[in-house]
C-alpha positions as CSV (number, residue, x, y, z in Angstrom):
1,M,-4.4,-3.7,-11.3
2,P,-6.7,-6.3,-11.9
3,A,-3.8,-8.8,-11.8
4,L,-3.4,-7.2,-8.2
5,G,-7.3,-7.9,-7.1
6,L,-7.6,-3.9,-7.4
7,N,-10.5,-3.6,-9.5
8,R,-12.0,-0.2,-7.9
9,I,-9.2,2.6,-9.2
10,A,-10.1,6.1,-10.0
11,P,-9.4,7.5,-13.5
12,P,-5.5,8.6,-13.4
13,D,-7.0,11.4,-15.7
14,G,-3.7,11.8,-17.5
15,A,-1.6,12.0,-14.3
16,F,0.9,9.1,-13.5
17,Y,-0.8,7.8,-10.3
18,I,-3.4,5.4,-9.6
19,Y,-5.6,5.6,-6.6
20,A,-6.9,2.3,-5.9
21,D,-9.7,1.1,-3.5
22,I,-8.4,-1.7,-0.9
23,Q,-11.3,-1.5,1.5
24,H,-11.9,-5.3,0.5
25,L,-8.1,-5.9,2.1
26,T,-7.8,-3.3,5.0
27,D,-9.2,-0.7,6.4
28,D,-5.8,1.2,7.4
29,S,-3.8,2.1,4.5
30,L,-0.7,3.4,6.4
31,A,-0.2,0.1,7.7
32,F,-0.7,-1.6,4.6
33,C,1.5,0.5,2.8
34,R,4.3,0.0,5.6
35,Q,4.0,-3.6,5.3
36,L,3.9,-3.7,1.5
37,L,7.2,-1.8,1.7
38,L,8.7,-4.1,4.1
39,D,7.6,-7.4,2.4
40,T,8.4,-6.2,-1.4
41,G,10.5,-3.5,-1.3
42,V,7.6,-1.5,-3.3
43,A,6.4,1.7,-1.7
44,C,2.9,3.5,-2.3
45,A,1.2,6.4,-0.7
46,P,-1.7,5.6,1.7
47,G,-4.7,7.1,1.1
48,I,-4.8,8.9,4.2
49,D,-2.3,11.4,3.0
50,F,-5.0,12.8,0.5
51,D,-8.1,12.2,2.2
52,P,-8.1,12.1,6.1
53,V,-11.4,10.5,6.4
54,E,-11.9,8.0,3.6
55,G,-8.4,7.6,2.8
56,R,-7.8,4.7,4.8
57,H,-9.5,2.5,2.4
58,F,-7.5,3.5,-0.3
59,I,-3.6,3.6,-1.7
60,R,-1.7,5.6,-4.3
61,F,1.0,4.3,-6.7
62,S,2.8,6.3,-9.1
63,F,3.9,4.8,-12.2
64,A,6.5,7.9,-13.5
65,A,9.0,5.5,-13.6
66,S,10.7,3.2,-16.3
67,T,8.3,0.4,-18.2
68,A,10.8,-2.2,-16.5
69,L,10.6,-0.9,-12.8
70,V,6.9,-0.8,-13.1
71,Q,7.0,-4.6,-14.5
72,E,9.4,-5.4,-11.6
73,A,6.9,-3.7,-8.9
74,L,4.0,-5.7,-10.1
75,A,5.8,-8.8,-10.4
76,R,6.8,-8.2,-6.5
77,M,3.3,-7.1,-5.7
78,I,1.4,-9.9,-7.5
79,P,1.9,-12.8,-5.2
80,W,2.0,-10.3,-1.9
81,F,-1.7,-8.9,-2.9
82,A,-2.7,-12.4,-3.6
83,A,-2.1,-13.8,-0.3
84,R,-3.7,-10.9,1.3
85,S,-7.0,-11.7,-0.8
86,A,-6.5,-15.2,-0.1
87,D,-6.4,-14.4,3.8
88,T,-9.4,-12.1,3.6
89,S,-11.7,-14.6,2.1
90,A,-10.7,-17.0,4.5
91,K,-11.6,-14.8,7.3
92,T,-15.1,-14.8,5.6
């Protein structure tokens, strides 16, 4: 997750999910997830599905797939997240 710029994640606690803070990128996790899917073909769940108040700052990834699929998803997401981080940095 650090390769995506996601340094604040909830401990997985034995589950196959990562709940990551994206507040530095957006305050609309639903739109963020939708755009990620459209641009990369990688699906994740918006945090609002799990927390209607603070969930707008979080996304949830499942890694209950083969290692090859997880690696492919990361390869697609790394440049996508990097572009968003750069856009956010340029605006501040």
